[in-house]
C-alpha positions as CSV (number, residue, x, y, z in Angstrom):
1,M,20.9,14.5,-14.9
2,Y,22.6,12.9,-11.9
3,S,25.8,10.9,-12.0
4,Y,27.7,9.8,-9.0
5,K,30.9,7.9,-8.5
6,Y,29.7,6.2,-5.3
7,P,26.7,3.9,-4.6
8,R,23.8,5.6,-2.8
9,A,21.1,4.4,-0.5
10,A,17.5,4.6,-1.5
11,L,15.2,6.9,0.6
12,T,11.8,5.9,1.7
13,V,9.1,7.1,4.1
14,D,6.8,5.2,6.4
15,A,3.6,6.5,8.1
16,I,2.4,5.8,11.6
17,V,-1.3,6.8,11.6
18,Y,-3.1,6.0,14.8
19,C,-6.1,6.9,16.9
20,S,-7.2,6.4,20.5
21,T,-10.8,5.4,21.1
22,A,-12.2,4.1,24.3
23,G,-8.8,3.8,25.8
24,Q,-7.5,1.6,22.9
25,V,-4.9,2.7,20.4
26,Q,-5.4,1.5,16.9
27,V,-2.8,1.7,14.1
28,L,-3.3,1.7,10.3
29,L,-1.5,-1.0,8.4
30,I,-1.4,-2.1,4.8
31,E,-1.0,-5.7,3.4
32,R,1.8,-5.7,0.9
33,G,0.8,-6.9,-2.6
34,A,4.4,-7.4,-3.8
35,E,7.7,-8.8,-2.7
36,P,9.5,-8.5,-0.5
37,F,7.2,-9.5,2.3
38,K,4.2,-10.1,0.0
39,Q,1.0,-10.6,2.0
40,K,2.7,-9.4,5.2
41,W,1.4,-6.3,7.0
42,A,3.4,-3.1,7.1
43,L,3.2,0.6,7.7
44,P,2.0,2.6,4.7
45,G,4.9,4.0,2.8
46,G,7.3,3.9,-0.1
47,F,10.0,5.6,-2.1
48,V,10.5,9.3,-2.2
49,E,10.2,10.9,-5.6
50,M,12.7,13.5,-6.8
51,Q,10.3,16.5,-6.7
52,E,8.9,15.8,-3.2
53,T,9.8,16.7,0.3
54,L,9.8,13.8,2.7
55,E,6.5,14.9,4.2
56,Q,4.9,15.3,0.8
57,S,6.1,11.8,-0.1
58,C,4.6,10.3,3.1
59,I,1.2,12.0,2.5
60,R,1.2,10.8,-1.1
61,E,2.1,7.2,-0.2
62,L,-0.5,7.1,2.6
63,Q,-3.2,8.3,0.2
64,E,-2.2,5.9,-2.6
65,E,-2.0,2.9,-0.4
66,T,-5.0,3.5,1.9
67,G,-7.2,6.2,0.4
68,L,-6.7,8.2,3.6
69,E,-6.0,11.9,3.1
70,I,-3.9,13.7,5.7
71,E,-2.8,17.3,5.4
72,K,0.0,17.4,7.9
73,M,2.4,14.8,9.4
74,R,5.1,15.0,12.0
75,Q,8.6,13.6,11.4
76,F,9.5,11.1,14.1
77,K,12.8,9.3,13.3
78,A,15.0,7.8,10.6
79,Y,15.8,4.1,10.4
80,D,19.1,3.2,8.8
81,A,20.0,-0.4,9.7
82,V,22.2,-1.6,6.8
83,N,20.1,-4.7,6.1
84,R,16.6,-3.4,6.9
85,D,15.4,-4.0,3.3
86,P,16.4,-7.2,1.5
87,R,16.4,-5.5,-1.9
88,H,19.1,-2.9,-1.3
89,R,20.4,-0.3,1.1
90,T,17.3,1.7,2.2
91,I,16.9,4.5,4.7
92,S,13.4,5.3,5.9
93,V,12.1,8.4,7.6
94,V,9.1,7.8,9.7
95,F,6.2,10.3,10.0
96,S,3.2,10.2,12.3
97,A,-0.4,11.5,12.4
98,E,-3.1,11.1,15.0
99,V,-6.7,10.9,13.8
100,Q,-9.8,11.2,15.9
101,H,-11.3,7.8,15.0
102,P,-10.6,4.9,12.6
103,M,-11.5,6.3,9.2
104,P,-12.6,4.2,6.2
105,V,-9.6,2.8,4.3
106,K,-8.9,0.5,1.4
107,G,-5.8,-1.0,-0.2
108,G,-4.6,0.7,-3.3
109,D,-1.4,1.0,-5.4
110,D,0.9,-1.8,-4.3
111,A,-1.1,-2.5,-1.1
112,C,-3.8,-5.2,-1.5
113,N,-5.5,-4.3,1.7
114,A,-5.6,-1.6,4.4
115,K,-6.9,-2.1,7.9
116,W,-6.9,-0.7,11.5
117,F,-5.4,-3.0,14.1
118,P,-5.4,-2.6,17.9
119,L,-1.9,-1.8,19.0
120,D,-1.9,-4.8,21.3
121,E,-3.1,-7.2,18.6
122,L,-0.7,-6.5,15.7
123,P,0.0,-9.1,13.1
124,E,3.6,-10.0,12.1
125,L,5.1,-7.0,10.4
126,A,7.4,-6.6,7.4
127,F,10.8,-5.0,7.5
128,D,11.6,-3.3,10.8
129,H,8.1,-1.8,11.2
130,A,7.5,-3.6,14.6
131,Q,10.5,-1.8,15.9
132,M,9.3,1.5,14.5
133,L,6.0,1.1,16.3
134,H,7.6,0.1,19.5
135,D,10.0,3.1,19.5
136,F,7.2,5.5,18.6
137,F,4.7,4.4,21.3
138,A,7.5,4.0,23.9
139,Q,8.1,7.8,23.7
140,K,4.4,8.7,24.0
């Protein structure tokens, strides 16, 4: 159906889901079950499918990887550093959602674990996800 003369970048989405309880911000992360960055923590996310909007893709990836169902997300920013993904050229659009409290989550799909982390106690993160979180919370 599609044929192009020029190489194209892959399009992905990443979800920043967070809550503030007792003055502490917590962020939802997944543990990657596959390379690259296998067993490293990351924001939930993945590749956009052809029939989806960006927001629909982010909501789907979040549900598949954590079991968390969100109805609406807000677009934050696109990340397009040339080498942000070691597999190939990938552009990610980041979405966010604030929830009232840390909801039960579990790893699914290509995530072997899902867990809430205090913002000031994050593990080492895959890709450029630490930068994404820094940028997002710096503007809050």
